[in-house]
RODREN-155995 format. One line per field, with one value per atom (N, C-alpha, C): x negated, y, z negated; residue number from 1. Coordinates in Angstrom, 3 decimals, padded with zeros to 6 digits. Each point is the difference from the previous one (the first is absolute). Example, Ala and Ser with C-alpha at 12.3 -4.5 7.8 and 13.67 -1.06 7.14 Angstrom:
c1	c(-013.190,000.890,-000.900,000.350,-000.820,000.770)
c2	c(-005.690,001.190,001.200,001.050,001.190,001.090)
c3	c(-007.800,000.000,000.000,000.720,-000.060,-000.730)
voza	c(1,1,1,2,2,2)
END
This chain:
c1	c(025.144,000.333,-000.457,-001.129,-000.583,-001.359,-000.521,-001.062,000.321,000.776,000.148,-000.045,000.804,-000.033,-001.101,-000.924,-001.309,-000.782,000.105,-000.950,000.570,001.284,000.842,-000.697,-000.327,-000.042,-001.248,-001.050,-000.914,000.024,000.739,000.276,000.835,001.242,000.493,-000.283,-000.957,-000.756,-000.908,-000.442,-000.737,000.674,001.584,000.835,000.150,000.329,000.317,-001.014,-000.826,-001.726,-000.157,001.074,-000.574,000.484,000.833,000.787,-001.460,-000.147,-000.990,-001.246,-000.637,-001.154,000.268,001.084,000.037,000.146,000.482,000.186,-001.264,-001.043,-001.436,-000.701,000.469,-001.129,000.227,001.507,000.080,-000.441,000.181,-000.505,-001.573,-000.918,-001.361,000.035,000.548,-000.383,000.234,001.075,000.388,-001.258,-000.708,-001.134,-001.223,-000.042,-000.919,-000.255,001.482,000.286,-000.635,000.681,-000.224,-001.376,-001.000,-001.199,-000.345,000.343,-000.594,000.323,001.003,000.091,-000.631,-000.299,-000.208,-001.872,-000.618,-001.226,-000.565,000.872,-000.204,-000.830,-001.707,-000.486,000.462,000.783,000.805,000.822,000.791,000.739,-000.806,-001.239,-000.624,-000.817,-000.126,-000.793,-001.489,-000.868,-001.357,-001.028,-000.546,-001.101,-001.421,000.176,-001.160,-001.316,-000.655,-001.694,-000.436,-000.743,-000.314,-001.057,-000.235,-000.332,-001.609,-000.790,-001.226,-000.058,001.159,-000.453,-000.180,000.313,-000.175,-001.350,000.238,-000.748,-001.587,-001.418,-000.893,-000.220,-000.366,000.119,-001.554,-000.653,-001.072,-000.574,001.102,-000.230,-001.249,-000.030,-000.403,-001.495,-000.268,-002.021,-000.195,-000.841,-000.905,-000.082,000.570,-000.469,-000.244,-000.772,-000.289,-000.556,000.306,-000.659,000.472,001.217,000.323,-000.574,-001.487,-000.484,-001.139,-000.595,-001.214,000.186,001.164,000.189,-001.145,001.282,-000.758,-000.862,-000.609,-000.818,-001.903,000.873,-001.109,-000.829,001.267,000.089,-000.652,000.557,-001.067,-001.289,-000.788,-001.379,-000.365,000.372,-000.344,000.347,001.191,000.630,000.375,-000.956,-000.005,000.496,-000.367,001.063,001.579,000.285,001.878,-000.020,-000.637,000.388,000.311,-000.948,000.542,001.046,000.251,001.620,000.737,000.116,000.975,000.224,-000.750,-000.068,000.698,-000.171,000.338,001.702,-000.058,001.617,000.873,-000.484,000.713,000.292,-000.934,000.302,001.297,000.278,001.306,001.566,-001.027,001.588,000.276,-000.940,000.538,000.954,-000.654,000.576,001.497,-000.176,001.529,000.840,-000.112,000.701,000.580,-000.780,000.432,000.731,000.342,000.554,001.020,-000.521,001.676,001.055,-000.018,000.388,001.365,000.565,001.774,000.393,-000.355,000.508,-000.395,-000.959,-000.304,000.919,000.380,000.888,001.493,000.243,001.440,000.081,-001.517,000.317,000.258,-000.881,000.233,001.256,000.649,001.594,001.119,-000.192,001.077,000.285,-001.562,000.618,000.693,000.665,000.877,001.432,000.458,001.176,000.356,001.199,000.533,000.587,-000.394,000.863,001.232,000.555,001.511,-000.464,000.824,-000.388,000.592,-000.339,000.842,000.467,000.493,000.926,-000.654,-001.225,-000.897,-000.733,000.202,-000.445,-001.550,-000.370,-001.114,000.428,-000.794,-000.117,-000.758,001.127,-000.344,-000.090,-001.575,-000.281,000.061,000.852,-000.015,000.126,-000.966,-000.284,-000.725,-000.259,-000.804,-000.849,-001.520,-001.124,-000.897,-000.345,-001.029,-001.571,-000.377,-001.253,-000.877,-000.799,-000.943,000.835,001.118,000.971,000.793,-000.194,001.076,001.023,001.138,001.379,000.095,000.158,000.090,001.344,000.500,001.055,-000.685,-000.121,-000.742,001.262,-000.072,001.037,-001.127,-000.050,-000.775,000.764,-000.238,000.589,-000.453,000.390,-000.204,000.734,-000.361,000.981,-000.758,000.679,-000.938,000.138,-001.027,000.130,-000.356,000.045,-000.512,-001.326,-001.048,-001.160,-000.692,001.192,-000.244,000.649,-000.502,000.958,-000.348,000.179,-000.564,000.398,-000.700,000.257,-000.055,000.399,-000.028,000.137,-000.364,-000.370,000.304,001.220,000.579,000.028,-001.315,000.765,-000.129,001.320,000.708,-000.689,-000.552,000.292,000.349,001.252,001.034,-000.583,000.177,-000.224,-001.368,-000.590,-001.104,-000.298,000.391,000.288,000.977,000.782,000.892,-000.537,000.002,000.053,-001.460,-000.930,-001.169,-000.858,-000.247,-000.632,-001.080,-000.427,-001.585,-000.475,000.873,-000.822,001.131,-000.327,000.558,-000.922,000.772,-001.054,000.803,-000.415,000.442,-000.783,001.388,-000.829,000.755,-000.557,-000.108,001.311,000.998,001.155,-000.566,-000.806,-000.443,-001.033,-000.372,-000.588,-001.153,-001.228,-000.760,-001.259,000.271,-000.553,000.769,-000.779,001.220,-001.635,001.239,-000.533,000.467,-000.622,000.606,-000.913,000.758,-000.293,000.373,-000.499,-000.407,000.045,000.866,-000.202,-000.616,-000.750,-000.649,001.028,000.658,000.866,000.861,001.362,000.975,-000.591,-001.340,-000.536,-001.137,-000.143,-001.004,000.770,001.073,000.590,-000.588,-001.165,-000.598,-000.489,-000.175,-000.847,-001.165,-000.341,-000.804,-000.771,000.776,-000.836,001.341,-001.543,000.967,-000.459,000.950,-000.136,-000.118,-000.771,000.538,-000.332,000.819,-000.075,000.529,-000.675,000.551,000.067,000.639,-000.341,000.887,-001.037,000.603,000.336,000.901,000.811,-000.601,-000.077,-000.115,-001.445,-000.909,-001.150,-000.800,000.960,-000.776,-000.608,-000.369,-000.533,000.803,-000.643,000.519,-001.116,000.224,-000.373,000.546,-000.677,000.813,-001.115,000.067,-000.908,000.528,-000.402,000.133,-000.681,000.435,-000.827,000.605,-000.800,000.507,-000.217,001.626,000.303,000.233,-000.293,-000.260,-000.271,000.691,-000.661,-000.830,-000.038,-000.588,-001.159,-001.338,-000.692,-001.004,-001.246,-000.721,-000.041,001.300,-000.150,000.924,000.169,000.882,-000.715,000.766,-000.601,-000.909,000.322,-000.552,000.780,-000.435,000.640,-000.470,000.929,-000.078,000.403,-000.709,000.744,-000.189,001.073,-000.183,000.203,-000.170,000.379,-000.244,001.211,-000.155,-000.236,-001.118,000.096,-000.336,000.064,-000.678,-001.213,-000.914,-001.353,-000.796,-000.999,-000.947,-001.588,-000.579,000.650,000.405,000.555,000.366,001.217,000.853,001.483,000.886,-000.762,000.802,-001.611,001.139,-000.932,000.400,-000.684,-000.116,-000.540,000.480,-000.701,000.510,-001.481,000.477,-000.836,000.689,-000.665,000.293,-001.081,-000.435,000.110,001.163,-000.165,-000.761,-000.208,-000.519,-001.878,-000.377,-001.366,-000.216,000.841,-000.070,-000.477,000.617,-000.388,000.465,-000.049,000.610,-000.839,001.389,-000.796,000.377,-000.064,000.719,-000.714,001.545,-000.289,000.630,-000.386,000.555,-000.250,000.853,000.048,000.883,-000.629,001.110,000.590,001.736,000.967,-000.397,000.080,-000.256,-001.226,-001.093,-001.085,-000.824,000.333,-000.189,-001.117,-001.357,-001.032,000.537,-001.163,000.146,-000.923,000.309,-001.064,000.378,-000.997,000.671,-001.321,000.575,-001.146,000.755,-001.101,000.317,-001.732,000.081,-001.741,-000.072,000.857,-000.262,-000.932,001.251,-000.683,-001.387,000.074,-001.005,-001.464,000.667,-001.112,-000.554,000.719,-000.303,001.510,000.148,000.835,000.738,-000.785,-000.083,001.213,000.540,001.190,-000.925,000.573,-000.622,001.189,-000.087,000.358,000.238,001.192,-000.069,000.684,-000.409,000.509,001.398,000.106,001.204,000.338,-001.643,000.577,-000.844,000.984,-000.689,-001.464,-000.873,-001.527,-000.565,-000.283,-001.204,-000.653,-000.058,-000.623,-000.603,-000.768,-000.286,000.472,000.885,000.615,-000.407,000.814,-000.811,000.491,000.596,000.475,-001.037)
c2	c(-071.978,000.881,-000.460,-001.257,-000.068,000.428,000.187,000.624,001.468,000.743,001.126,000.139,-000.997,-000.097,-000.451,-000.984,000.162,001.283,000.580,001.123,001.096,-000.160,001.223,-000.939,-000.771,-000.600,000.783,-000.131,000.564,001.591,000.851,001.004,000.500,-001.083,-000.038,-000.305,-001.035,-000.213,001.020,001.035,000.850,001.024,000.213,000.961,-000.190,-001.115,-000.480,000.085,-000.003,-000.049,001.792,000.964,001.519,000.346,-000.739,000.730,-000.681,-000.787,-000.747,000.447,000.556,000.562,001.545,000.472,001.485,-000.068,-000.986,000.116,000.006,-001.249,-000.294,001.495,000.175,001.636,001.015,000.148,000.868,-000.084,-001.084,-000.645,000.071,-000.288,000.026,001.694,000.693,001.603,000.454,-000.073,000.257,-000.964,-000.710,-000.533,000.451,001.108,000.500,001.033,000.919,001.122,-000.298,-000.606,-000.585,000.137,-000.800,-000.062,001.392,000.913,000.866,000.973,-000.251,001.108,-000.320,-001.658,-000.338,000.107,000.381,-000.124,001.837,000.495,001.609,000.781,000.441,000.684,000.609,000.671,001.677,-000.823,-000.897,-000.710,-000.544,-000.698,-000.069,001.438,-000.361,000.661,000.130,001.018,-000.312,-000.489,-000.170,-000.906,001.211,000.743,000.963,-000.852,000.744,-001.083,000.587,-001.221,000.034,001.120,000.507,001.010,-000.336,-001.322,000.600,000.427,000.171,000.860,001.124,000.816,001.140,000.099,-000.718,000.054,-000.830,000.311,-000.690,-000.646,-001.207,-000.254,-000.282,001.278,000.575,-001.006,-000.133,-001.288,-001.319,-000.192,-001.333,000.302,001.131,000.512,-000.099,-001.022,-000.042,001.342,000.132,001.376,-000.645,000.218,000.461,001.494,000.752,001.255,000.880,-000.772,000.531,000.081,-001.097,-000.226,001.423,-000.083,000.974,001.142,000.541,001.299,-000.333,000.157,-000.801,001.117,001.035,000.650,-001.019,-000.062,-000.991,-000.927,-000.738,-001.351,-000.385,001.315,000.340,000.000,000.230,000.216,-001.146,-001.137,-001.123,-001.305,000.417,-001.191,000.475,000.411,001.263,-000.357,-001.664,-000.404,-000.042,-000.954,000.246,001.298,000.827,001.219,001.074,-000.052,000.945,-000.553,-001.467,-000.037,000.392,000.003,-000.189,002.148,000.637,001.298,000.534,-000.708,000.653,-000.653,-000.908,-001.044,000.976,000.083,001.069,001.314,000.601,001.128,000.383,-001.240,000.366,-000.562,-001.158,-000.425,001.028,001.074,001.713,000.719,-000.105,001.237,-000.667,-000.985,-001.241,-000.025,-000.108,-000.176,001.091,001.520,001.189,000.798,-000.674,000.809,-000.631,-001.609,-000.614,-000.318,000.752,-000.675,-000.043,001.096,000.375,-000.758,-000.193,-000.507,-001.779,-000.672,-001.446,-000.278,000.984,-000.658,-000.135,000.828,000.006,-001.162,-000.096,-001.148,-001.253,-000.464,-001.101,000.274,000.616,000.061,-000.515,000.612,-000.721,-001.691,-000.756,-001.563,-000.504,001.069,-000.084,000.625,-000.082,000.841,-001.070,000.241,-000.538,001.328,-000.261,001.156,-000.161,000.818,000.116,000.232,-000.355,-000.196,001.793,000.990,001.706,-000.575,000.798,000.274,-000.416,000.770,-000.531,-000.805,-001.299,-001.014,-000.389,000.736,000.192,-000.201,-000.492,-000.318,001.183,-000.174,001.419,-000.773,000.370,-000.316,000.781,000.341,001.339,-000.046,001.116,-000.705,001.223,-000.105,000.936,-000.657,000.596,000.092,000.905,-000.713,001.000,-000.129,001.570,-001.028,001.825,-000.533,001.082,001.035,-000.233,000.713,000.749,-000.527,000.809,-000.611,-000.039,-000.559,000.202,-000.966,000.173,-001.243,001.057,-000.994,-000.421,-001.509,-000.532,-000.535,000.730,-000.991,-000.565,-001.503,-000.695,-000.789,000.415,-000.339,-001.014,-001.020,-001.286,-000.030,000.031,-000.262,-000.704,-001.351,-000.824,000.616,-000.299,000.532,-001.414,000.352,-001.716,-000.570,000.821,-000.029,-000.411,000.372,-000.201,001.047,000.540,000.745,001.304,000.784,001.660,000.264,000.720,000.745,001.123,000.549,001.353,000.132,000.753,000.326,001.690,000.508,001.121,-000.207,001.150,000.367,001.153,000.274,001.230,-000.045,001.291,000.326,001.179,-000.106,001.026,001.159,001.287,001.200,000.547,-001.059,000.073,-000.247,-001.100,-000.178,-001.204,-000.033,-000.961,-000.877,-001.344,-000.988,000.155,000.524,000.146,-001.784,000.178,-001.429,000.076,-000.646,-000.341,-001.285,-000.855,-000.973,-000.827,-000.544,-000.592,-001.385,-000.630,-001.680,-000.551,-001.031,-000.513,-001.660,-001.132,-001.130,-001.273,-000.839,-000.906,-000.381,-000.902,-000.945,-001.256,-000.892,-000.733,000.691,001.185,000.916,-000.560,000.018,-000.688,001.159,001.025,001.121,001.473,001.321,000.645,001.463,001.275,000.785,001.159,000.940,001.227,000.997,001.133,001.430,000.811,000.443,000.728,001.385,001.004,001.824,000.047,000.988,000.580,-000.449,001.203,000.270,000.969,000.241,001.391,001.472,000.282,001.275,-000.544,-000.724,-000.211,-000.740,000.184,-001.471,000.100,-000.679,-000.534,-001.325,-000.813,-001.248,000.033,-001.064,000.109,-001.348,-000.994,-001.407,-001.174,-000.471,-001.364,-001.091,-000.903,-001.402,-000.962,-000.919,-001.023,-001.373,-001.056,-001.133,-001.514,-000.961,-001.336,-001.051,-000.639,-001.494,-001.203,-001.107,-001.206,-001.143,000.061,-000.784,-001.651,-000.448,-001.362,-000.332,000.906,000.136,000.239,001.223,000.748,001.282,000.408,001.116,001.334,000.941,001.200,001.638,000.683,001.122,001.514,000.980,001.251,001.505,000.501,000.883,001.568,000.815,001.312,001.074,000.911,001.074,001.339,000.740,001.395,000.682,000.382,000.728,001.768,000.152,001.409,000.796,001.290,000.411,001.009,000.199,001.649,-000.965,000.020,-000.312,-000.568,-000.649,-000.516,-001.574,-000.893,-001.103,-000.354,000.783,-000.637,-001.577,-001.359,-000.468,-000.912,000.110,-001.110,-000.855,-001.014,-000.929,-001.469,-000.491,-001.179,-001.090,-001.164,-000.973,-001.462,-000.769,-000.930,-001.445,-001.163,-001.304,-000.941,-000.779,-001.164,-001.633,-000.720,-001.096,-000.853,-001.616,-001.337,-000.427,001.453,-000.157,-000.618,-000.698,-000.601,000.699,000.475,000.275,001.286,001.057,001.219,000.006,000.075,000.191,000.724,001.752,000.897,000.807,001.265,001.207,001.373,000.978,001.057,000.698,000.810,001.094,001.161,001.022,001.311,000.639,001.407,000.678,001.443,000.910,001.122,000.629,001.127,000.783,000.675,000.953,001.317,-000.639,-000.815,-000.490,-001.190,-000.332,-001.258,-001.421,-000.038,-001.042,-001.243,-001.311,-001.210,-000.558,-000.807,-000.643,-001.352,-001.164,-001.160,-000.678,-001.094,-000.195,-001.461,-000.872,-001.549,-000.569,-000.957,-000.455,-001.080,-001.157,-001.407,000.839,-000.120,000.445,-001.020,-001.424,-000.917,000.007,000.198,000.203,001.006,001.025,001.992,-000.095,-000.650,000.004,000.408,001.494,000.206,000.578,000.731,001.479,001.167,000.614,001.596,000.137,000.965,000.285,001.878,000.780,001.661,000.307,-000.091,000.642,001.398,000.802,001.419,000.067,-000.771,-000.426,-000.905,-001.342,-000.481,000.010,000.989,000.022,-001.419,-000.111,-001.771,-000.125,-001.055,-000.822,-001.286,-000.487,-001.238,000.262,-001.314,-000.420,000.162,000.872,-000.222,-000.680,-001.149,-001.209,000.300,-000.487,000.033,-001.378,-000.553,-001.420,000.129,-001.296,-000.196,001.136,000.072,001.302,001.153,000.195,001.828,000.234,-000.828,000.695,-000.505,001.310,-000.227,-001.614,-000.496,-000.831,000.032,-000.606,-000.119,-001.024,001.116,-000.933,-001.307,-001.092,-001.031,-000.157,000.950,-000.400,001.254)
c3	c(052.458,-001.397,-000.984,-000.147,-000.792,-000.051,001.517,-000.462,-000.265,000.055,-000.554,-001.297,-000.977,-001.136,-000.754,000.745,-000.727,000.083,000.847,-000.013,-001.040,-000.608,-000.795,-001.451,-000.269,-000.922,-000.920,000.569,-000.951,-000.348,001.050,-000.330,-001.140,-000.064,-001.075,-001.143,-000.270,-001.434,000.228,000.706,-000.515,-000.706,000.514,-000.724,-001.142,-000.136,-001.042,-001.323,000.368,-001.033,-000.251,000.558,-000.067,-001.536,-000.157,-001.467,-001.368,000.462,-000.826,-000.250,001.589,-000.355,-000.457,000.580,-000.544,-001.771,-000.283,-001.831,-000.425,000.652,-000.513,000.264,000.846,000.226,-000.787,-000.380,-001.057,-001.294,-000.434,-001.467,-000.031,001.224,000.357,-000.304,000.335,-000.165,-001.134,-001.080,-001.151,-000.642,000.279,-001.054,000.303,001.307,000.227,-000.595,000.087,-000.766,-000.741,-000.916,-001.649,-000.406,000.691,-000.123,000.091,001.145,000.197,-000.914,-001.151,-000.879,-001.477,-000.067,-001.472,000.425,001.019,000.679,000.338,000.252,-000.294,-000.669,-000.259,-000.742,-000.916,000.641,-000.617,-001.011,000.293,-001.384,-001.300,000.329,-001.268,-000.817,-000.737,-001.374,000.629,000.632,-000.160,-001.141,000.156,-001.284,000.518,-002.027,-000.106,-000.230,000.923,000.258,-001.713,-000.271,-001.167,-000.833,-001.439,-000.244,000.504,000.258,000.456,001.370,000.726,001.219,-000.287,-001.220,000.036,-001.029,-000.978,-001.147,000.161,-000.101,-000.254,-001.261,-000.322,-001.750,000.046,-000.280,-000.824,-001.153,-000.711,-000.977,000.521,001.255,000.208,000.153,000.296,000.248,-001.421,-000.399,-001.397,-000.704,-001.130,-000.468,-001.809,-000.600,-001.000,-000.390,000.484,000.068,-001.208,-000.662,-001.347,-001.317,000.354,-001.156,-000.275,001.292,-000.439,001.091,000.578,001.016,000.970,001.167,001.291,000.768,-000.558,000.570,-000.762,-001.691,-000.329,001.055,-000.107,000.737,001.320,001.204,001.118,-000.298,-000.817,-000.452,-000.110,-001.323,-000.260,001.052,000.512,001.423,001.072,000.677,001.100,001.266,000.011,001.310,000.144,-001.607,-000.072,-000.470,-001.050,-000.224,000.829,001.304,001.237,000.648,000.280,000.494,-000.922,-001.326,-000.960,000.158,-000.004,-000.011,000.883,001.346,000.995,000.503,-000.643,-000.374,-001.028,-000.801,-000.897,000.328,000.673,000.267,001.454,000.505,000.780,-000.948,-001.082,-000.605,-001.040,-000.223,-000.636,000.677,000.934,001.251,000.433,000.045,000.613,-001.153,-000.922,-001.228,-000.754,000.006,000.303,000.572,001.605,000.724,000.431,-000.146,000.340,-000.705,-001.412,-001.533,000.576,000.604,-000.056,001.166,001.110,000.877,000.275,-000.658,-000.231,-001.555,-000.772,-001.043,000.160,001.483,000.482,000.756,000.895,000.750,-000.653,-001.575,-000.305,-000.465,-000.688,-000.984,001.211,001.198,001.097,000.150,-000.732,000.143,-000.915,-001.030,-000.866,-000.119,001.374,000.361,001.153,000.708,000.544,001.071,001.456,001.071,-000.031,001.132,000.777,001.203,001.011,000.806,001.037,000.161,000.684,001.556,-000.019,001.145,001.374,000.492,000.638,000.090,-000.379,-000.632,-000.921,-000.255,-000.802,-001.462,-000.798,-001.776,-000.699,-000.805,-001.163,-001.344,-000.306,-001.623,-000.816,-000.699,-000.869,-001.516,-000.773,-001.063,-000.584,-001.471,-000.845,-000.531,000.060,-000.595,-000.511,-001.224,-001.002,000.206,000.364,000.353,-001.106,-000.450,-001.025,-000.674,-000.502,-000.982,001.151,001.231,001.019,000.530,000.160,000.656,001.094,000.965,001.613,000.451,001.014,000.699,001.325,000.349,000.902,001.080,001.085,001.188,000.827,000.026,001.332,001.048,001.067,001.123,000.778,000.274,001.076,001.082,001.119,001.674,000.619,000.344,000.826,001.406,000.499,001.584,000.815,001.270,000.549,-000.151,-000.273,-000.581,-001.332,-000.958,-001.255,-000.913,-001.040,-001.176,000.142,-000.071,-000.535,-001.174,-000.732,-001.211,-000.130,-001.021,-000.388,-001.741,-000.533,-001.557,-000.471,-000.088,-000.246,-001.404,-000.179,-001.873,-000.670,-001.251,000.167,-001.662,-000.818,-001.026,-000.656,-000.502,-000.242,-000.400,000.932,-000.480,000.844,000.716,000.460,001.531,000.347,001.495,000.356,001.065,000.554,001.203,-000.310,001.266,000.571,-000.627,000.749,000.260,001.300,000.620,-000.510,-001.111,-000.831,001.281,000.686,000.896,001.078,001.021,000.784,000.425,000.816,000.469,000.977,000.342,000.518,-000.359,-000.030,000.381,000.327,000.835,000.620,-000.493,000.725,-000.421,-001.127,000.402,-000.943,-001.414,000.294,-000.974,-000.307,001.458,-000.123,000.060,000.619,000.565,-000.279,-000.262,000.275,-000.887,000.660,-000.514,-001.109,-000.913,-000.710,000.399,000.123,-000.072,-001.008,-000.412,-001.806,-000.066,000.172,-000.376,-001.232,-000.035,-001.247,-000.879,-000.172,-001.281,000.951,-001.134,000.630,000.056,-000.973,000.738,001.061,000.441,001.421,000.697,000.507,000.686,001.559,000.207,000.899,000.100,000.596,000.030,-000.675,-001.044,-000.786,000.315,-000.088,000.166,000.874,000.655,000.997,-000.477,-000.260,-000.838,000.978,000.313,001.048,-000.719,000.321,-000.867,001.046,-000.875,000.859,-001.248,000.459,-001.017,000.634,-000.435,000.510,-001.207,-000.018,-001.356,-000.318,001.308,-000.213,-000.033,000.401,-000.076,-001.212,-001.133,-000.812,000.352,000.992,000.245,000.407,-000.464,000.419,-000.250,000.946,-000.050,-000.141,-000.233,-000.222,000.092,000.976,000.228,-000.230,-000.401,-000.495,000.354,001.131,001.240,-000.857,-000.270,-000.335,001.611,000.043,000.813,-000.179,-000.976,-000.187,000.615,001.122,000.914,-000.220,-001.684,-000.412,-000.623,-000.131,-000.757,000.437,-000.693,000.482,-000.044,-001.087,-000.027,001.308,000.925,001.155,000.580,-000.017,000.920,-001.057,-001.104,-001.352,-000.090,-000.347,-000.514,-000.833,-000.794,-000.871,000.901,000.074,000.788,-001.133,-000.392,-000.466,000.780,-000.469,000.422,-001.009,-000.165,-000.362,000.741,-000.052,000.982,-000.170,000.344,-000.052,-000.062,000.517,000.371,-001.262,000.113,-001.068,000.679,-001.111,-001.609,-000.354,000.907,-000.561,000.611,-000.679,000.192,000.195,-000.696,000.044,000.938,000.291,000.531,-000.247,000.024,000.181,000.843,001.322,000.660,-000.416,-000.483,-000.296,001.136,000.514,001.050,-000.410,-000.019,-000.535,001.869,-000.389,001.477,-000.033,-001.177,-000.478,-000.093,-000.181,-000.114,001.212,001.002,000.916,-000.661,-001.452,-000.610,-000.019,000.270,000.075,-001.231,-001.297,-000.699,000.192,000.191,000.124,-001.428,-000.482,-001.433,000.303,-000.583,000.402,-001.383,-000.794,-000.855,-000.296,-000.975,-000.438,-000.911,000.141,-001.058,-001.034,-000.132,-001.067,-000.771,000.525,-001.086,000.273,000.586,000.038,000.636,000.478,000.722,001.379,000.256,001.679,000.395,000.518,000.889,000.698,000.233,000.445,000.822,001.257,001.043,000.143,-000.404,000.398,000.412,001.354,000.495,-000.391,-000.565,-000.524,-001.496,-000.720,-001.492,-000.283,000.921,-000.195,000.322,001.534,001.068,000.690,-000.007,001.651,000.341,000.707,000.277,-000.485,-001.381,-000.619,-001.142,-000.131,-000.642,-001.864,-001.192,-001.221,-000.599,-000.928,-000.664,-001.494,-000.389,-001.676,-000.012,-001.329,-000.203,-001.170,-000.773,-000.293,-001.159,-000.361,-001.346,000.358,001.222,000.774,000.028,-000.248,000.086,001.013,000.376,001.598,000.020,001.169,000.294,001.459,000.680,001.620,001.058,000.242,001.147,000.823,-000.030,000.378,001.535,000.276,001.728,000.770)
voza	c(1,1,1,2,2,2,3,3,3,4,4,4,5,5,5,6,6,6,7,7,7,8,8,8,9,9,9,10,10,10,11,11,11,12,12,12,13,13,13,14,14,14,15,15,15,16,16,16,17,17,17,18,18,18,19,19,19,20,20,20,21,21,21,22,22,22,23,23,23,24,24,24,25,25,25,26,26,26,27,27,27,28,28,28,29,29,29,30,30,30,31,31,31,32,32,32,33,33,33,34,34,34,35,35,35,36,36,36,37,37,37,38,38,38,39,39,39,40,40,40,41,41,41,42,42,42,43,43,43,44,44,44,45,45,45,46,46,46,47,47,47,48,48,48,49,49,49,50,50,50,51,51,51,52,52,52,53,53,53,54,54,54,55,55,55,56,56,56,57,57,57,58,58,58,59,59,59,60,60,60,61,61,61,62,62,62,63,63,63,64,64,64,65,65,65,66,66,66,67,67,67,68,68,68,69,69,69,70,70,70,71,71,71,72,72,72,73,73,73,74,74,74,75,75,75,76,76,76,77,77,77,78,78,78,79,79,79,80,80,80,81,81,81,82,82,82,83,83,83,84,84,84,85,85,85,86,86,86,87,87,87,88,88,88,89,89,89,90,90,90,91,91,91,92,92,92,93,93,93,94,94,94,95,95,95,96,96,96,97,97,97,98,98,98,99,99,99,100,100,100,101,101,101,102,102,102,103,103,103,104,104,104,105,105,105,106,106,106,107,107,107,108,108,108,109,109,109,110,110,110,111,111,111,112,112,112,113,113,113,114,114,114,115,115,115,116,116,116,117,117,117,118,118,118,119,119,119,120,120,120,121,121,121,122,122,122,123,123,123,124,124,124,125,125,125,126,126,126,127,127,127,128,128,128,129,129,129,130,130,130,131,131,131,132,132,132,133,133,133,134,134,134,135,135,135,136,136,136,137,137,137,138,138,138,139,139,139,140,140,140,141,141,141,142,142,142,143,143,143,144,144,144,145,145,145,146,146,146,147,147,147,148,148,148,149,149,149,150,150,150,151,151,151,152,152,152,153,153,153,154,154,154,155,155,155,156,156,156,157,157,157,158,158,158,159,159,159,160,160,160,161,161,161,162,162,162,163,163,163,164,164,164,165,165,165,166,166,166,167,167,167,168,168,168,169,169,169,170,170,170,171,171,171,172,172,172,173,173,173,174,174,174,175,175,175,176,176,176,177,177,177,178,178,178,179,179,179,180,180,180,181,181,181,182,182,182,183,183,183,184,184,184,185,185,185,186,186,186,187,187,187,188,188,188,189,189,189,190,190,190,191,191,191,192,192,192,193,193,193,194,194,194,195,195,195,196,196,196,197,197,197,198,198,198,199,199,199,200,200,200,201,201,201,202,202,202,203,203,203,204,204,204,205,205,205,206,206,206,207,207,207,208,208,208,209,209,209,210,210,210,211,211,211,212,212,212,213,213,213,214,214,214,215,215,215,216,216,216,217,217,217,218,218,218,219,219,219,220,220,220,221,221,221,222,222,222,223,223,223,224,224,224,225,225,225,226,226,226,227,227,227,228,228,228,229,229,229,230,230,230,231,231,231,232,232,232,233,233,233,234,234,234,235,235,235,236,236,236,237,237,237,238,238,238,239,239,239,240,240,240,241,241,241,242,242,242,243,243,243,244,244,244,245,245,245,246,246,246,247,247,247,248,248,248,249,249,249,250,250,250,251,251,251,252,252,252,253,253,253,254,254,254,255,255,255,256,256,256,257,257,257,258,258,258,259,259,259,260,260,260,261,261,261,262,262,262,263,263,263,264,264,264,265,265,265,266,266,266,267,267,267,268,268,268,269,269,269,270,270,270,271,271,271,272,272,272,273,273,273,274,274,274,275,275,275,276,276,276,277,277,277,278,278,278,279,279,279,280,280,280,281,281,281,282,282,282,283,283,283,284,284,284,285,285,285)
END
């Protein structure tokens, strides 16, 4: 009888521990569920990518053209002037074409979103651009890979909820894309933007590509980068699809000196440099 009792004791001890194990399991499950709830990306407001992901800061390029007129400067300072002329063309086109969607995008940072029934977040507000009043709806929806964005713009009596651009950003907002339509009268893809940034290293780049299916400009692009390279820590690469022309530009942001390469304009494959005063110099590299 003693031997039988000894055999039962381990089983009895296990049975006694079952309620404890059950309680511990329930607590662990509740904690796990609570963690899932607090870390569910759809429950958190997505971070809007910074303005630099859509807007090239053209003011970083050395520009004193206001003094003489850029066309005259090209004659007296050919190397810097040629680079500045081509940069200014893109600056003018983008400033005029993107005035409304860029202004609507910038205004979004001044407002708080409201979560929608489908889990997306909506920033809704009014914005005035060039004498016109617009209603903007910026939607951000977190998905497995990142955040999907849509900007709908309305103008009273003219159009309603026109999707001016859409985009995607990674969850840490280190890379992404934007696709912009031309305007409500030409609701077709016009510009594709690719961007990257590294906040720890202080580097970034953004590339605008013309994707308008109509016209000779399709495939043309301007590519801007902010780097930690020495001695040139900024660059542009400009490609003209109609002329099959590539212009490479590099400069030092703090000290203004730089160089440009354009085989068609200069009729060679060499770099052509300018100094801190933007005057032409012979490249030493």
